[in-house]
C-alpha positions in Angstrom: 122.4 107.2 74.3 121.1 104.2 72.4 118.0 105.3 70.4 115.0 104.7 72.6 112.9 101.5 72.0 110.3 100.9 74.5 110.5 97.2 74.2 114.0 97.3 75.0 113.4 99.5 78.4 110.5 96.8 79.3 112.8 93.8 78.2 110.2 92.5 76.2 110.2 91.2 72.5 109.1 93.9 70.0 106.1 92.0 69.1 104.6 92.4 72.4 104.1 96.0 72.1 103.3 95.8 68.3 100.4 93.7 69.4 99.5 96.0 72.1 99.3 98.9 69.6 97.1 97.0 67.2 94.7 95.8 69.8 94.4 99.2 71.6 93.8 101.1 68.3 91.1 98.7 67.6 89.5 98.8 70.9 90.1 102.3 71.9 90.6 104.0 68.7 94.1 105.1 70.1 97.2 104.6 67.9 100.7 105.8 67.9 101.1 105.8 71.6 104.2 103.9 71.9 105.8 106.2 69.4 104.6 109.1 71.5 105.8 107.8 74.8 109.3 107.0 73.0 109.7 110.4 71.9 108.6 112.1 75.2 110.9 109.9 77.0 113.9 110.9 74.6 113.1 114.6 75.1 112.9 114.2 79.0 116.3 112.4 79.2 117.8 114.9 77.2 116.6 118.0 79.4 117.7 116.0 82.4 121.0 115.4 81.0 121.4 119.5 80.1 120.4 120.1 83.8 122.9 117.7 85.1 125.8 119.3 82.8 125.9 116.0 80.7 124.7 114.9 77.1 123.6 111.9 75.3 127.3 110.9 74.9 128.0 110.6 78.6 128.8 107.3 79.9 126.5 105.3 82.4 128.9 105.6 85.2 129.0 109.5 84.8 124.9 109.6 84.6 124.6 107.3 87.6 126.9 109.5 89.6 125.2 112.5 88.5 121.8 111.4 89.5 122.6 110.2 92.9 124.7 113.4 93.6 121.4 115.2 92.7 119.6 113.2 95.6 122.3 114.2 97.9 121.7 117.7 97.3 118.1 117.4 97.4 118.5 115.6 100.8 120.4 118.6 102.0 117.5 120.8 101.4 115.3 118.4 103.5 117.9 118.7 106.5 117.4 122.5 105.9 113.8 122.2 106.2 113.7 120.8 109.8 117.0 122.7 110.9 119.1 119.3 111.4 121.9 117.4 109.8 122.8 113.7 109.2 124.5 113.3 112.5 121.1 114.3 114.3 119.9 111.0 113.0 122.3 108.8 114.9 120.6 109.8 118.0 117.1 108.2 118.4 115.8 111.1 120.4 116.9 113.9 118.2 115.9 111.7 115.1 112.2 111.4 116.4 111.8 115.1 116.8 113.2 115.7 113.3 110.6 113.3 111.9 108.0 114.9 113.7 108.7 118.1 111.9 108.9 116.3 108.5 105.4 114.6 109.4 103.9 118.0 110.1 105.2 119.5 106.8 104.1 116.4 104.8 100.7 116.5 106.4 100.1 120.0 105.2 100.1 119.0 101.5 98.4 115.6 101.7 94.6 115.4 101.1 93.7 111.7 101.9 94.5 111.8 105.7 91.8 109.6 106.8 90.5 106.1 105.9 88.7 103.1 107.0 91.0 100.9 109.3 90.7 98.0 111.8 90.0 99.1 115.2 92.8 99.2 117.3 90.9 96.9 120.0 91.2 94.1 117.3 94.9 94.1 117.4 94.8 93.6 121.2 92.0 90.8 120.7 94.3 89.1 118.3 97.3 89.1 120.6 95.3 88.1 123.7 94.0 85.0 121.8 97.4 84.2 120.2 100.1 85.5 122.5 103.0 86.5 120.8 105.8 84.5 122.5 108.6 85.8 120.3 107.9 89.2 121.1 107.4 88.7 124.9 110.7 86.9 125.1 112.4 89.5 123.0 111.2 92.2 125.4 111.8 90.0 128.4 108.1 90.2 129.5 106.6 87.6 131.7 103.2 87.5 129.6 101.1 89.0 127.0 99.2 91.2 129.6 102.7 92.7 130.9 103.5 93.4 126.8 100.2 95.1 126.4 100.5 97.1 129.6 104.0 98.5 128.8 104.2 98.7 125.1 102.4 100.6 122.5 99.9 98.4 120.5 100.9 99.9 117.2 104.7 99.5 117.8 103.9 95.7 118.7 101.9 95.0 115.7 104.6 96.7 113.5 107.4 94.5 115.0 105.6 91.0 114.9 106.7 89.8 111.3 110.3 89.9 112.6 109.8 88.4 116.1 107.4 85.7 115.5 107.4 82.3 113.5 105.7 81.8 110.2 103.5 79.4 111.9 102.4 82.0 114.5 101.8 84.6 111.8 99.7 82.2 109.8 97.5 81.1 112.9 97.2 84.5 114.4 96.4 86.4 111.1 94.9 84.2 108.7 92.7 82.8 111.0 91.8 85.9 113.0 91.5 87.9 110.0 88.9 85.3 108.8 86.5 86.6 111.3 86.6 90.2 110.4 83.7 92.3 109.2 82.8 95.8 108.2 81.7 96.5 111.8 85.6 95.9 112.9 86.5 99.0 110.8 86.5 102.5 111.8 87.2 106.0 110.2 90.2 107.4 111.6 93.5 109.4 110.3 96.4 107.8 108.9 99.4 107.5 111.3 103.0 108.1 111.1 105.2 106.7 113.9 108.9 106.2 114.5 109.6 103.1 116.7 111.2 103.2 120.0 114.7 102.3 120.7 113.6 98.9 122.1 113.0 97.6 118.6 116.5 98.4 117.4 117.4 94.8 116.6 114.2 94.0 115.0 114.7 97.3 112.8 118.0 95.8 111.7 116.3 92.6 110.5 113.7 94.6 108.7 116.4 96.7 107.0 118.4 93.7 105.9 115.4 92.2 104.2 113.7 95.3 102.9 116.8 97.6 102.2 114.7 100.7 103.6 113.7 101.7 107.0 109.9 102.7 106.5 106.9 100.1 106.2 103.4 100.4 106.8 100.2 98.3 108.2 97.5 98.8 105.6 94.8 97.5 107.4 95.7 99.4 110.6 96.3 102.8 108.5 99.9 103.0 110.3 103.3 104.1 108.5 106.3 103.2 110.9 110.0 104.1 110.9 112.6 101.8 112.2 115.1 103.3 114.6 118.2 102.4 112.8 120.5 103.9 109.9 119.1 107.1 109.7 122.3 108.7 109.2 123.2 107.1 106.0 123.4 109.3 102.8 120.3 109.3 101.2 118.2 107.6 103.8 116.2 110.7 104.8 115.1 111.6 101.1 114.2 107.9 100.4 112.2 107.6 103.7 110.6 111.0 103.1 109.6 109.9 99.6 108.5 106.5 101.1 106.2 108.4 103.7 104.1 109.9 100.6 104.2 106.5 98.9 102.8 104.7 101.8 100.1 107.4 102.3 98.7 106.8 98.9 98.9 103.1 99.4 97.0 103.0 102.6 94.3 105.4 101.1 93.7 103.1 98.1 93.4 100.3 100.3 91.1 101.8 102.4 88.9 102.6 99.4 89.2 98.8 98.7 88.1 97.9 102.2 85.0 100.3 102.0 84.3 99.0 98.6 83.8 95.4 99.9 82.3 96.2 103.1 78.7 95.1 101.9 80.2 91.8 100.4 79.1 88.3 102.1 82.8 87.3 101.7 84.3 90.4 103.1 86.8 88.5 105.3 88.1 86.6 102.3 88.5 89.8 100.2 90.4 91.5 102.9 93.0 88.5 103.3 93.4 88.6 99.6 94.0 92.2 99.6 96.6 91.9 102.3 98.4 89.2 100.7 98.9 90.9 97.3 97.7 88.1 95.3 98.6 88.1 91.4 97.0 86.0 88.9 99.1 83.2 87.7 99.0 83.8 84.0 101.5 83.2 81.1 99.3 85.0 78.5 96.5 87.7 78.0 93.8 88.0 75.5 93.0 91.2 73.3 92.3 93.9 75.7 93.4 92.5 78.9 95.7 94.0 81.2 97.2 92.2 84.3 96.9 93.8 87.7 100.3 93.2 89.5 100.4 94.4 93.1 103.9 93.4 93.6 107.6 94.0 91.8 107.8 90.7 89.9 111.4 91.6 88.7 112.6 92.2 92.3 111.3 88.5 93.1 112.1 86.6 89.8 113.8 88.2 86.7 112.2 85.3 84.6 108.7 85.5 85.9 106.5 85.2 82.7 104.0 87.8 83.7 106.9 90.2 83.2 106.1 90.0 79.4 102.5 90.7 79.9 100.6 94.2 79.6 100.0 95.1 83.2 98.9 97.9 85.6 101.1 98.0 88.7 99.1 99.8 91.7 102.4 99.9 93.8 104.1 101.8 91.0 101.0 104.0 90.8 101.3 104.9 94.5 105.0 105.7 93.9 104.1 108.2 90.9 101.6 109.7 93.0 103.9 110.1 96.1 106.9 111.2 93.9 104.3 114.0 92.6 103.6 115.1 96.1 107.5 115.5 96.9 107.5 117.8 93.8 104.7 119.8 95.3 106.2 119.8 98.8 109.4 121.6 97.1 107.3 124.0 95.5 106.1 125.3 98.9 109.6 125.7 100.4 112.0 128.3 99.4 115.1 126.3 100.2 114.4 123.3 98.1 113.2 122.4 94.7 112.4 118.8 93.4 111.3 119.8 90.0 114.3 117.7 88.6 112.0 114.5 89.1 108.6 115.8 88.1 106.9 112.8 86.1 110.2 111.1 85.6 109.2 107.7 87.1 108.7 105.9 83.8 111.6 107.4 82.1 114.9 105.3 81.4 117.5 104.9 78.8 120.5 102.8 77.7 123.9 104.3 78.0 127.5 102.8 77.1 129.5 101.9 80.2 133.1 101.9 80.6 133.1 98.4 79.2 131.6 99.6 76.0 128.2 97.8 77.2 124.7 99.1 77.1 123.6 99.8 80.8 119.9 100.7 81.4 119.8 103.9 83.5 116.7 104.7 85.4 115.5 108.4 86.2 113.2 107.5 88.6 113.4 109.2 91.8 113.1 106.3 94.2 115.4 104.0 91.9 118.0 106.6 92.4 117.4 107.3 96.1 117.5 103.6 96.9 120.8 103.5 94.7 122.3 106.0 96.6 121.6 104.7 100.1 122.6 101.4 98.8 126.2 102.6 97.4 126.8 104.3 100.9 126.8 101.2 102.9 126.3 98.1 100.7 128.5 98.5 97.7 127.6 99.0 94.2 123.8 97.9 93.8 122.0 99.8 91.3 118.1 99.8 91.6 115.9 100.2 88.6 112.9 98.0 88.8 110.5 100.7 89.9 110.7 102.3 86.6 109.7 99.4 84.5 106.4 99.1 86.5 106.1 102.8 86.1 106.4 102.8 82.2 103.7 100.2 82.0 101.4 102.4 84.1 102.4 105.5 81.9 101.2 103.3 78.8 98.1 102.4 80.2 97.3 105.8 81.4 97.9 107.3 77.8 95.5 104.7 76.4 92.4 105.1 78.9 93.3 108.5 80.7 94.1 109.3 84.2 90.6 109.4 85.7 89.6 106.2 83.9 92.7 104.4 84.8 91.9 104.9 88.6 88.2 103.8 88.1 89.4 100.7 86.1 91.9 99.7 88.9 89.3 99.9 91.6 86.6 98.4 89.9 88.6 95.3 88.8 91.0 94.8 91.4 89.5 92.0 93.0 89.6 90.3 89.6 93.1 90.8 89.2 92.7 91.7 85.6 91.3 94.7 83.4 89.6 93.7 80.2 89.2 96.8 78.1 86.7 95.0 75.9 84.2 95.0 78.8 84.2 98.8 79.3 
């Protein structure tokens, strides 16, 4: 294993972290955080390698194999929880029943089960005002009235992005959402749905784009699962982790909706939140941390914002979701997910078979997605979740956990946190 240097892990110039350390020590009287995190990361990796029967001299390929194999064993524990097996998930009816069991188990440990979301009738109003022609034709209905009569509005809304044109989406959502107010929201429980078999072809399009089966509608408080590929190795474990992630994301945005209820420009705030806006900046000043609610590395490896200190709420939802998964394991005799506890920000460089340094993520979701990818797409190793989680961990250690959450919520609409203002 190569000596751990956080700037290598974050793929930034060493001066970026040196300047950050100096600024944080001046502003917060907090010094030595980078060295502290490096040391903790080294110790965490050594401990996990020992648990895997490996050591710091093991090559990258062996470590990746051991990590994904661990995902496979953890997934078998989930199957045991619902008295099922992988073959059961090839059948839509059986899969739906098994996911119902998992949903019940997940709800037992979640605290934020309710939030403020758009009323369901608002979805119907949108479709009546802007009939979704692509969806109507896909399901072979004669008009929007037949669609609403025969289909669940939740499932229709979940499928729209893959049945309608960009022009329709812009017109129906940008225009319609521009008229929403706080009165159009209500408090209700977060929903977890598995879409019916009629959406199978739509599900394939979704998986091709997202590389996973689960998504959500933040404004409606809905998590939905596509009826496809549930039998792939690692898919159940990955999707179960995604459930927890989306619970936290939906709860987070619900609080942001509520926070903006009194705003005169509520509709504009709502649209900005749903777009996932990120400030266009090539630099930050002393004390500034950018708020980035997307995975920029996934979109563009050369995005200049990847070199800036930042807080990523998406990665924070993952952190909380993965911690939920660990807690879930503690409550079940047949499983334990302790291996992944607080490992989302951990990574190290190891020599591969060609003698080159290869970055290995110890994050649960990176490895779960890599395992599923390897089982049906080839050798695609995912590691962009860890990078954002590491920036989050640095920010948390500088300001503390509670202050991190408060600063993120209070400054979200501005897109940047300035520690000189606190």
